[in-house]
PLY file of the C-alpha trace (Angstrom):
ply
format ascii 1.0
element vertex 82
property float x
property float y
property float z
element edge 81
property int vertex1
property int vertex2
end_header
87.73 78.47 97.95
87.88 81.14 95.03
84.78 83.44 94.95
84.58 84.20 91.46
81.39 86.79 92.56
77.92 87.97 90.85
77.80 88.92 87.01
74.25 89.43 87.21
73.54 91.79 90.44
73.05 95.45 90.58
74.56 94.75 94.23
77.66 92.55 93.79
78.56 89.67 96.13
82.25 87.45 96.11
85.22 88.11 94.70
87.10 86.87 98.03
88.76 84.09 98.71
87.63 81.38 101.93
88.36 78.96 104.51
86.01 76.47 104.49
85.99 73.52 107.33
84.18 71.32 106.77
82.32 68.19 109.47
83.34 64.93 109.32
80.06 63.77 107.54
81.03 66.71 104.76
79.33 69.43 106.09
79.94 73.07 106.41
80.96 74.15 109.95
82.57 77.10 109.00
83.88 79.21 106.31
85.81 82.32 107.06
87.48 85.37 105.07
91.04 84.58 103.98
91.83 87.39 101.50
89.33 89.81 100.27
88.87 93.08 98.77
88.75 92.03 94.57
85.63 94.28 95.15
85.64 97.86 96.01
82.59 100.36 95.14
80.82 97.65 94.20
83.33 97.06 91.59
85.42 94.21 90.84
89.39 95.03 90.65
90.15 90.97 90.22
87.94 88.37 90.23
89.26 84.66 91.72
88.74 81.83 90.10
90.60 78.95 90.94
92.95 77.96 94.24
95.48 75.63 94.42
97.65 74.42 97.10
101.50 74.12 96.69
104.11 71.33 98.39
105.89 74.06 99.76
102.91 75.12 101.41
101.90 78.09 99.88
98.40 79.28 97.49
98.00 79.75 93.94
95.23 81.94 93.19
93.99 82.07 89.86
92.09 85.74 88.73
90.01 85.96 84.80
89.36 89.73 86.12
93.16 90.56 86.05
94.22 87.85 83.83
96.80 86.84 86.68
98.45 84.26 88.64
99.00 85.25 92.53
100.58 83.26 95.05
100.55 83.30 98.67
103.28 82.36 100.64
103.62 82.96 104.93
106.68 83.90 106.88
108.85 86.56 105.80
107.20 89.38 103.57
108.23 89.14 99.27
106.98 90.78 96.98
106.70 89.56 93.53
107.97 91.96 90.42
105.26 91.94 87.76
0 1
1 2
2 3
3 4
4 5
5 6
6 7
7 8
8 9
9 10
10 11
11 12
12 13
13 14
14 15
15 16
16 17
17 18
18 19
19 20
20 21
21 22
22 23
23 24
24 25
25 26
26 27
27 28
28 29
29 30
30 31
31 32
32 33
33 34
34 35
35 36
36 37
37 38
38 39
39 40
40 41
41 42
42 43
43 44
44 45
45 46
46 47
47 48
48 49
49 50
50 51
51 52
52 53
53 54
54 55
55 56
56 57
57 58
58 59
59 60
60 61
61 62
62 63
63 64
64 65
65 66
66 67
67 68
68 69
69 70
70 71
71 72
72 73
73 74
74 75
75 76
76 77
77 78
78 79
79 80
80 81
């Protein structure tokens, strides 16, 4: 889940990616942080909008603050050129 974050609060919150686990009836069982750090000193450095799982197991994350799409993979560390 992408938490885009607040825009009309003095103390901002959100701006992160979380894993939401559901019960069999569809109610929320737990919410666990997955990627954080888009909010630093009460200022956004990124605002995730949506997540899209890919067939290869990676995860795409759109960020409308930076106009970027991030690809999160597992396994050996890789860094994309910007």
